[in-house]
C-alpha positions as CSV (number, residue, x, y, z in Angstrom):
1,M,103.1,178.5,73.9
2,K,106.6,177.7,72.5
3,E,105.8,178.6,69.0
4,K,104.2,181.9,70.1
5,I,107.2,183.0,72.2
6,V,109.7,182.0,69.5
7,A,107.9,184.1,67.0
8,K,107.6,187.1,69.3
9,F,111.2,186.8,70.3
10,T,112.3,186.8,66.7
11,E,110.1,189.8,65.9
12,I,111.6,191.8,68.8
13,Y,115.2,190.8,68.6
14,G,115.7,189.8,65.0
15,R,116.9,186.3,65.8
16,A,115.6,183.1,67.4
17,P,116.1,182.2,71.0
18,T,118.5,179.4,72.0
19,V,116.4,178.1,74.9
20,V,112.7,178.3,75.8
21,T,111.4,177.3,79.3
22,R,108.1,177.4,81.0
23,A,106.9,177.3,84.6
24,P,103.4,177.1,85.9
25,G,101.4,179.2,88.2
26,R,100.0,177.5,91.3
27,I,97.0,177.2,93.4
28,E,97.6,177.2,97.1
29,F,95.3,174.3,98.0
30,I,95.6,174.5,101.7
31,G,98.2,175.8,104.1
32,N,97.8,179.6,104.2
33,H,100.9,181.3,105.5
34,T,102.2,178.0,107.0
35,D,105.3,177.9,104.8
36,Y,107.5,180.5,106.4
37,N,106.4,179.2,109.8
38,G,108.1,175.9,109.0
39,G,104.8,174.1,108.5
40,I,103.4,171.9,105.8
41,V,101.4,172.9,102.7
42,L,99.5,171.5,99.7
43,G,99.6,173.2,96.4
44,A,98.7,172.4,92.8
45,S,100.6,173.5,89.7
46,I,98.2,174.6,87.0
47,D,98.0,174.5,83.2
48,R,98.7,178.3,82.9
49,G,102.1,179.9,83.4
50,I,105.0,181.9,82.1
51,A,107.3,181.0,79.2
52,V,110.8,182.5,78.9
53,A,113.0,182.7,75.8
54,V,116.6,183.6,76.0
55,A,119.6,184.0,73.6
56,P,123.1,184.8,74.8
57,R,124.8,188.0,73.5
58,D,128.5,188.6,72.7
59,D,128.5,191.7,74.9
60,A,127.5,192.2,78.6
61,Q,124.2,193.9,77.9
62,R,121.1,192.3,79.3
63,R,117.9,193.1,77.4
64,F,114.5,192.2,78.8
65,A,111.0,192.3,77.3
66,S,107.6,190.9,78.3
67,D,103.9,191.0,77.3
68,Y,102.8,191.6,80.9
69,S,101.1,194.9,80.2
70,G,99.3,193.5,77.2
71,A,100.9,196.2,75.1
72,T,103.7,195.7,72.5
73,P,106.7,194.5,74.5
74,K,109.4,197.2,75.0
75,I,113.0,196.4,75.5
76,V,114.5,197.2,78.9
77,A,118.2,197.3,78.7
78,V,120.2,196.6,81.8
79,G,124.0,196.8,82.1
80,G,126.1,193.8,83.0
81,G,127.8,193.1,86.3
82,K,125.9,192.8,89.6
83,P,122.2,193.4,89.0
84,Q,120.6,196.6,90.3
85,R,116.9,196.9,91.3
86,Q,114.6,198.4,88.8
87,D,111.6,200.7,89.6
88,G,108.3,201.8,88.0
89,D,107.2,200.0,84.8
90,D,110.5,198.1,84.7
91,A,110.1,196.6,88.2
92,W,109.0,193.2,86.8
93,T,112.6,192.7,85.7
94,N,113.5,192.4,89.4
95,Y,112.4,188.7,89.2
96,P,114.9,187.6,86.5
97,L,117.5,190.0,87.9
98,G,117.0,188.5,91.3
99,I,117.8,185.1,89.9
100,I,121.0,186.3,88.4
101,D,121.9,188.1,91.6
102,S,121.4,184.8,93.6
103,F,123.6,182.6,91.4
104,P,126.8,183.2,93.3
105,A,125.1,182.2,96.6
106,F,124.6,178.8,95.1
107,N,128.1,178.5,93.6
108,L,126.7,179.2,90.2
109,T,128.2,181.4,87.5
110,P,125.7,184.1,86.4
111,P,125.0,184.7,82.7
112,E,126.6,187.7,81.1
113,G,124.8,189.4,78.2
114,F,121.6,188.0,76.7
115,D,118.2,188.9,75.1
116,Y,115.2,187.8,77.1
117,L,111.4,187.6,76.6
118,A,108.7,186.5,79.0
119,V,105.2,185.6,77.8
120,S,102.4,184.9,80.2
121,D,98.9,183.4,80.1
122,L,98.7,183.7,83.9
123,P,96.8,186.6,85.5
124,V,99.3,188.8,87.4
125,G,98.5,189.7,91.0
126,S,95.7,187.2,91.3
127,G,97.3,184.9,94.0
128,L,98.4,182.4,91.4
129,S,102.0,183.2,91.9
130,S,103.1,184.7,88.6
131,S,106.3,185.8,90.6
132,A,107.4,182.2,91.3
133,A,106.6,181.2,87.7
134,I,108.8,183.8,86.2
135,E,111.5,183.0,88.7
136,L,111.5,179.3,87.9
137,A,111.3,179.8,84.1
138,S,114.1,182.4,84.3
139,A,116.3,180.2,86.4
140,L,116.0,177.2,84.0
141,A,116.7,179.5,81.1
142,F,119.8,181.1,82.6
143,L,121.1,177.7,83.7
144,A,120.6,176.3,80.2
145,I,122.6,179.1,78.5
146,T,125.4,178.7,81.0
147,D,125.5,174.9,80.9
148,Q,124.8,174.4,84.6
149,A,122.5,171.8,86.0
150,P,122.0,171.9,89.8
151,S,119.3,169.7,91.3
152,R,115.7,170.7,91.1
153,E,115.7,171.3,94.9
154,E,118.6,173.8,94.4
155,V,116.7,175.6,91.6
156,V,113.7,176.0,93.9
157,K,115.8,177.3,96.7
158,L,117.5,179.7,94.3
159,A,114.2,181.1,93.2
160,R,113.1,181.6,96.8
161,H,116.4,183.3,97.6
162,A,115.9,185.7,94.7
163,E,112.4,186.7,96.0
164,N,113.5,187.0,99.6
165,N,116.8,188.9,99.1
166,F,116.4,190.8,95.8
167,V,112.7,191.4,95.3
168,G,112.3,191.8,99.0
169,V,109.3,189.6,99.8
170,P,109.9,187.2,102.8
171,C,107.9,184.3,101.2
172,G,108.4,180.7,102.2
173,I,109.1,177.8,99.8
174,L,105.5,177.1,98.7
175,D,105.2,179.1,95.5
176,Q,108.6,178.1,94.0
177,G,108.2,174.5,95.3
178,V,104.9,173.9,93.7
179,S,106.0,175.5,90.4
180,G,109.1,173.4,90.4
181,F,107.8,170.0,91.6
182,G,104.2,170.1,90.1
183,K,102.7,167.1,88.5
184,K,99.5,166.8,86.5
185,D,96.6,165.2,88.5
186,H,98.5,165.6,91.7
187,L,99.0,168.0,94.6
188,V,102.5,168.9,95.8
189,F,103.0,168.3,99.5
190,I,105.9,170.4,101.0
191,D,107.4,170.1,104.4
192,C,108.7,173.6,104.5
193,R,111.2,173.1,107.3
194,A,112.7,169.9,106.1
195,L,112.5,171.2,102.5
196,T,111.1,167.9,101.2
197,F,108.7,167.7,98.3
198,D,106.2,164.9,97.5
199,T,103.1,164.5,95.5
200,V,99.6,163.3,96.5
201,P,97.2,162.0,93.8
202,L,94.0,163.9,93.3
203,P,90.8,161.8,93.3
204,P,88.9,161.7,89.9
205,D,86.3,164.3,89.1
206,T,88.2,167.0,90.9
207,H,87.9,170.5,89.3
208,F,89.4,173.8,90.2
209,W,87.7,177.2,89.5
210,V,89.5,180.4,90.2
211,F,87.6,183.7,90.6
212,N,90.1,186.6,90.2
213,T,88.7,189.8,91.8
214,H,91.5,192.0,90.4
215,T,91.5,193.8,93.7
216,K,94.8,194.9,95.2
217,H,97.4,192.2,95.7
218,A,100.8,193.8,96.4
219,L,102.6,191.6,98.9
220,A,105.6,193.9,99.1
221,D,103.5,196.8,100.5
222,G,103.9,195.8,104.1
223,L,100.9,193.6,104.9
224,Y,102.6,190.4,104.2
225,E,105.7,191.5,106.1
226,A,103.6,192.5,109.1
227,R,102.0,189.0,109.3
228,H,105.5,187.5,109.0
229,T,106.7,189.6,111.9
230,E,103.7,188.8,114.1
231,C,104.3,185.0,113.5
232,M,107.9,185.3,114.5
233,D,107.0,187.3,117.6
234,A,104.5,184.6,118.6
235,A,107.1,181.9,118.1
236,K,109.6,183.8,120.3
237,T,107.1,184.2,123.1
238,L,106.3,180.5,122.9
239,G,110.0,179.7,123.1
240,V,110.2,177.9,119.8
241,E,112.1,178.8,116.6
242,L,109.0,178.5,114.3
243,L,105.3,178.1,114.9
244,V,105.4,174.6,113.5
245,D,106.7,173.6,116.9
246,G,103.9,175.4,118.8
247,T,100.8,173.8,120.2
248,I,97.4,175.2,120.9
249,E,97.9,174.3,124.6
250,A,101.2,176.3,124.7
251,L,99.6,179.2,122.9
252,E,96.6,179.4,125.3
253,A,99.1,179.3,128.2
254,A,101.0,182.1,126.7
255,R,98.0,184.2,125.7
256,P,98.4,186.7,128.6
257,K,101.8,187.6,127.2
258,L,100.6,188.1,123.6
259,N,98.7,191.0,122.2
260,E,95.4,189.9,120.6
261,S,96.5,190.2,117.0
262,V,99.6,188.1,117.5
263,Y,97.6,185.5,119.3
264,R,95.1,185.2,116.4
265,R,97.9,184.9,113.8
266,A,99.5,182.1,115.8
267,K,96.3,180.3,116.4
268,H,95.6,180.4,112.6
269,V,99.0,179.0,111.7
270,I,99.0,176.2,114.3
271,E,95.5,175.1,113.4
272,E,96.1,175.4,109.7
273,I,99.1,173.0,109.9
274,E,96.8,170.5,111.4
275,R,94.2,171.1,108.7
276,V,96.8,170.3,106.1
277,R,97.6,166.9,107.8
278,Q,93.9,166.1,107.9
279,T,93.5,167.1,104.2
280,V,96.2,164.7,103.2
281,E,94.5,161.8,105.0
282,A,91.1,162.7,103.6
283,L,92.6,162.8,100.1
284,K,94.1,159.3,100.6
285,R,90.6,158.1,101.6
286,G,89.1,159.8,98.6
287,D,86.8,161.8,100.9
288,L,86.3,165.0,98.9
289,A,83.4,166.2,101.1
290,E,85.8,166.3,104.1
291,V,88.5,167.9,102.0
292,G,86.0,170.6,101.1
293,K,85.1,171.3,104.7
294,L,88.7,171.7,105.6
295,I,89.3,174.1,102.6
296,T,86.4,176.3,103.7
297,A,87.5,176.1,107.4
298,S,90.9,177.4,106.2
299,H,89.3,180.4,104.6
300,R,87.3,181.2,107.7
301,S,90.5,181.1,109.7
302,S,92.1,183.4,107.3
303,Q,89.1,185.7,107.5
304,H,88.7,185.9,111.2
305,L,92.1,185.0,112.7
306,F,94.8,185.8,110.2
307,E,92.8,188.7,108.8
308,N,94.3,188.5,105.3
309,S,91.0,188.2,103.5
310,T,88.8,191.0,102.1
311,P,85.0,191.6,101.8
312,E,85.3,190.6,98.1
313,L,86.9,187.3,98.8
314,D,84.6,186.5,101.7
315,F,81.6,187.2,99.4
316,L,82.8,184.8,96.8
317,V,83.4,182.1,99.4
318,D,79.9,182.6,100.8
319,Q,78.4,182.3,97.4
320,L,80.4,179.3,96.3
321,T,80.0,177.3,99.5
322,G,76.2,177.6,99.2
323,I,76.3,175.5,95.9
324,L,75.8,171.8,96.1
325,D,78.5,170.9,93.5
326,V,81.2,172.9,95.3
327,Y,83.2,170.9,97.8
328,G,84.8,174.0,99.4
329,A,86.3,177.4,98.6
330,R,89.0,179.6,100.1
331,L,91.3,182.5,99.2
332,T,94.5,181.4,97.5
333,G,97.8,183.0,97.9
334,G,99.0,185.7,100.3
335,G,95.5,187.2,100.6
336,F,94.7,191.0,100.9
337,G,92.9,190.7,97.5
338,G,93.5,188.5,94.6
339,A,91.6,185.3,94.0
340,V,89.4,182.6,95.5
341,M,89.8,178.9,94.6
342,A,86.8,176.6,94.5
343,M,87.1,172.8,94.4
344,T,84.1,171.3,92.6
345,N,82.8,168.2,91.0
346,G,82.3,168.0,87.3
347,R,78.7,169.2,87.4
348,F,79.8,172.7,88.3
349,D,80.0,174.4,85.0
350,E,80.4,177.8,83.3
351,K,76.7,178.6,83.8
352,A,77.1,178.0,87.6
353,A,80.3,180.1,87.6
354,D,78.6,182.9,85.7
355,L,75.8,183.1,88.3
356,V,78.5,183.5,91.0
357,A,80.3,186.2,89.0
358,D,77.0,188.0,88.3
359,A,76.2,188.1,92.0
360,Y,79.6,189.5,92.7
361,R,79.1,192.2,90.0
362,Q,75.8,193.2,91.6
363,R,77.5,193.7,94.9
364,F,80.8,195.2,93.9
365,Q,80.1,196.7,90.4
366,E,83.0,194.7,88.9
367,R,82.9,191.2,87.4
368,P,85.6,188.8,88.5
369,E,87.6,186.9,86.0
370,V,86.6,183.3,86.0
371,L,89.2,180.6,85.2
372,H,88.5,176.8,85.0
373,M,91.9,175.4,86.0
374,Q,93.4,172.0,85.3
375,T,96.5,170.7,87.1
376,G,99.7,170.7,85.1
377,D,103.3,169.7,85.2
378,G,106.1,171.7,86.9
379,A,108.8,173.9,85.4
380,S,110.7,172.6,82.4
381,V,112.8,173.3,79.4
382,L,110.6,173.1,76.3
């Protein structure tokens, strides 16, 4: 990917970049909407992601380009000083601009003028967190050209701050944490309240397949925020700061005080946190059958309690979990469209995946994009 982006950058700007970085997308393995509730979560960085190339300028002009649309990249020129939000076709620049805007909050000096290019082999809007990938890659690039080197934990927190406060999505630490701390052949375990990061080895013969429905996945349109608000309302009623401190017993006792939707959201989160704990233990035992059951149970909870699934995602999970070589399947990411992740053994192949995709097309008249994913390392300077 480095050679490709260097050549494209030179073609667009007439000079070579001074730094190239890359950050991976991620699969949310299990722990759906647990992160901003202070819970625990498992994710995997994947072998697809976003590369960013940057070269400083002598003036204060910030010029951005990307291949996101698949068309010839166009230059988006943004003035210096405090970043301003962009709209329309240029809204993607809010991710790198948000990073710049967040620098002072971490006692960092933001870059002045530069030329910038982002190149992606990660499907946008598929639940694989292209947003966190561009945030992490941009952060590392801007830090490199300004000769600043905060800890990896600080870089991850910086990226989340940008998405929360500039982009305007109240995400937790999952996406940025997995992209930042990913390791090949491992899952990333995050304690989202303590903000600690660890890795858990994946047993051999573990494969990931992602079925991207290309259905709507716009977290900033209010659905994600509504779930966030419901969870906070539930925690307040339970008398705890975050749902990680809630218990099923306390939730049942408080049920008369909760409207039904808030009760269901809280029940999902509390039980999902326990499923993550059980998954870690099953992984340590090498019990992939049990891991698969927990993954699928997570989806059913998202479907019936958290209600962030869709008929398209449910259909894919139904099809996949009926196949012997599939351990389990679930939606990945915020939900409300996007993608399903299946964990399989090595016997599940492209032919099997095509049968699932064909069944989906017969039902919904569109064929999902099928991606066979490998785990990959976290964000880095190339």
